[in-house]
Each structure stands twice: as structure tokens, then as C-alpha cells.
N, C-alpha and C positions, 0 to 999 in steps of 0.2 A: 257098907261094911263087909268085907270079905270074910269067908268062913276060914278062920285060922285054927279052929281046934277040931276039925274033921267031925262036926256035929253041930249041936245047937247051943253049945255052952257059951254064955255071955262073957264079954270082956269089959273092962272099964277104961273109958277115955281118959288118958293121963294129962296130956299137954298138946295143945295146937302149936305148931312150929312155923305157921304163916298166919297172916291176918287177911281179912277181906280187903281186896283191892290189889293184893300182891300177885305178881306174876309167878307161875310155877311151870316147871318143865317136867314132862313125863318122867317118872322115876325119882323126882326130888322127894325128900322126906316131907311129909305133909302133917302127920300126927303121930303121937306115941299112944299106944294102948297097953294096958296090963293084962297079960294072959297068965293066970296063976300068979306065980312069983316072978315071971319074966316080963321085961319090956320089949315090945316089938314095934318097930317103925313101919307105918304104912305109907307107901309111896303115892305120888300124885298119878292117877291113871291116865292123864292127858296133859298136853301143854295148853296154857291159857291163863286166865285171870280167876283167882278164887272170888267168887261173887257173894257167896252166902255160906255160913257155917250153920249146920242144921242140928248139931249135937254139942253139948257143953261139956267142959272138963268135969270129970267125976261121974258122968253119965254112964249107966250100964247099957251095953250095946248088944244087939243080936245080929247074926248074919242076915244080910240083905237090907239093913236099916240104912237110910240116907244119912250120910255124914256131912256132906258139902256140896255145893253146886259150883262148877268150874265152867266159865265161858270158854269154849274151846277155840283155839286159834286155828282156823280152818286152813291157813297157808301151811301149817306144819303137819298136817294129817295126811296119810297116804290117800291117793285118788282111787 
């Protein structure tokens, strides 16, 4: 979970936009979170396959918390 609020203010996970087993490309919309009254999209940090979701919808999240596991596609990463 990136630090969206320039501090340690928690956010609420709103909705997952992908499911385990789906391929994602770096920058794709991965999940929506609520920050105050604003909805913020979090992008996939890498290209690969979403292996596991580690936080549920409606969970309160803090910066640094693990959201998901992506099996990175090594062929798309810089050398």
C-alpha cells in the first residue's frame, strides 16, 4: 500500500478491479481505495499475473501494508 496521504492516515479498500489469475501490465488499474471522500485508483507496480489478494474489500489499510502478490513477468522487466 503506497503512502497516499503524506502520513500514516489509513485508507479503505473499495473494490478490486482484477482477480487472482489475471494478467496485469504495469500501470493497469489494480484496485480502488477511498481516501477521505475521494476514490483513488492504485496501479499495478509490475507486469505479471496477480497470484494472491492479501486485503479484502472494506479493509482499512495503512502505508506499507501488503495488498497483493504479483508473479512478475521477467521478460518485461529492464535488465
